[in-house]
N, C-alpha and C positions, 0 to 999 in steps of 0.2 A: 496511254497511261500518263505520260508527262506532256503537258501542253507547252509548245514553244512560246506561246503568247505570254505565259507567266514569266519566263526568263527574259523576254523582251521588255516586259513591263518593269521587272526589277532592274534591268540594265538602264532603262529610261529614267527610273526613279533615282537610283543611286549613282548612276554615271559609269562611264567607261573606266575611270581611274580605279574604282573598287575592283572591277573584274580584272584589270591589268595587275593590280597589287596581289590579288588572290592567285593569279597565274604565276607571278614571280615567286611568291612564297612557296607555292607548290613545287615549282621547279628547283628552287634552292633546297627544299627539304629532300627531294629525290636525289639530288647531287650529293648532299651531305651524307645521307644514309648509305649510298653506294660507296662513297669515298671511305666512310668509316668501316664498311665491310671489308674493303681491300686492305685497309690498315690493320684490321684484326687478323686477316689471313697472313699478312706479312709478319706480324708479331709471332704468330704460331710457327711460321716457317723458320724465323730467326731463333726462336726458342728451341726448336728441334735441332738446329745446327749447333747451338751452344751446348746442348746436352751431348751431342755426338763428339764435339771437340773436348768436352770435359772428360769423357771416357777415354779418348785418345791420349790426352795429357796424363791421365792417371796411369795408363798403360806404359807411357814413355818413362814416367817417374819410376815405376817398378823395374823396368829394364835398366835404367840408369843406376839404380841402387844395386842391382845384381852385378852390373859391370864394375861399379866402384869397389865392391867387395873383392872381385877377382883381381882388379888392378892393385888394390892394397896388399893382397897376398903375394902377387908377383913382385911388387916393390920390396916387400919384406924378404923374399928369397934372394933378390939381387943384392941387397945390402949385406 
């Protein structure tokens, strides 16, 4: 289907520099897209952790409010 002579003729005509540049661009593109995928995965993971932390902090605030009310009642009884 593809004839190697066509590629050799193109390489002969345009030179090795073009082929090398094409290879470098292709490899940089592959590295960049893979790197961006990992960054996206990390952002999703951190976002999940932040949501879990926000729920935990909200729970702690609720508990602290309840304890503060109990402490205020006890202080009132002691005075």
